[in-house]
C-alpha positions as CSV (number, residue, x, y, z in Angstrom):
1,X,-34.6,-5.0,23.3
2,X,-36.0,-1.7,22.1
3,X,-36.4,-0.9,18.5
4,X,-34.7,2.1,17.0
5,X,-35.8,3.6,13.8
6,X,-33.3,5.3,11.5
7,X,-33.4,6.6,8.0
8,X,-32.2,4.5,5.1
9,X,-29.3,7.0,4.6
10,X,-28.2,6.7,8.2
11,X,-28.4,2.9,7.9
12,X,-26.3,2.9,4.7
13,X,-23.7,5.2,6.5
14,X,-23.5,2.8,9.5
15,X,-23.3,-0.2,7.2
16,X,-20.5,1.4,5.2
17,X,-18.5,2.2,8.4
18,X,-19.0,-1.3,9.7
19,X,-17.7,-2.8,6.4
20,X,-14.8,-0.5,6.3
21,X,-13.9,-1.4,9.9
22,X,-14.2,-5.1,9.1
23,X,-11.9,-4.6,6.1
24,X,-9.3,-2.8,8.1
25,X,-9.5,-5.4,10.9
26,X,-8.9,-8.2,8.4
27,X,-5.9,-6.4,7.0
28,X,-4.4,-5.8,10.4
29,X,-4.6,-9.5,11.1
30,X,-2.1,-10.1,8.4
31,X,1.6,-9.4,8.9
32,X,1.7,-5.8,7.7
33,X,5.3,-5.4,8.7
34,X,6.5,-8.2,6.5
35,X,9.2,-7.2,4.0
36,X,8.3,-6.4,0.4
37,X,8.6,-9.4,-2.0
38,X,11.6,-7.7,-3.8
39,X,14.3,-5.3,-2.9
40,X,15.0,-4.4,-6.6
41,X,14.1,-0.7,-7.0
42,X,13.7,-1.0,-10.8
43,X,11.2,-3.9,-10.5
44,X,9.2,-1.9,-8.0
45,X,9.2,1.2,-10.2
46,X,8.2,-0.8,-13.3
47,X,5.3,-2.4,-11.4
48,X,4.0,1.1,-10.4
49,X,4.4,2.4,-13.9
50,X,2.5,-0.6,-15.4
51,X,-0.6,0.3,-13.4
52,X,-0.8,3.6,-15.3
53,X,-2.4,5.3,-12.3
54,X,0.6,7.1,-10.9
55,X,1.9,10.4,-12.2
56,X,5.5,10.8,-13.4
57,X,6.2,13.1,-10.4
58,X,5.0,10.4,-8.0
59,X,7.1,7.7,-9.7
60,X,10.2,10.0,-9.6
61,X,9.6,10.7,-5.9
62,X,9.1,7.0,-5.1
63,X,12.3,6.1,-6.9
64,X,14.2,8.8,-5.0
65,X,12.7,7.6,-1.7
66,X,13.6,4.0,-2.4
67,X,17.1,4.9,-3.2
68,X,17.4,6.8,0.1
69,X,16.1,3.8,2.0
70,X,18.7,1.7,3.8
71,X,16.5,-1.4,3.3
72,X,16.8,-1.2,-0.5
73,X,20.4,0.1,-0.6
74,X,21.9,-3.3,0.2
75,X,20.2,-5.2,-2.6
76,X,20.6,-2.5,-5.3
77,X,24.2,-1.7,-4.5
78,X,25.1,-5.3,-4.6
79,X,23.3,-6.0,-7.8
80,X,24.8,-2.9,-9.5
81,X,28.3,-3.9,-8.4
82,X,27.8,-7.3,-10.1
83,X,27.2,-5.6,-13.5
């Protein structure tokens, strides 16, 4: 095996890419298509708001998108009809 000499910066870049690849590979091993733990739009919105990292525009857009989703409509329409 031949030795290859690279700079410390190049080594750090390669190491960073390798770690990112390994992280993504580990995520892909999980079931990424599993359904969310809740279908309740209000619970989801509250969880995003609690983080404090999302803008009001993003939260508003997220809520609008979830309301449009056929996956979430069934749960939220049935819960609102119970009230």
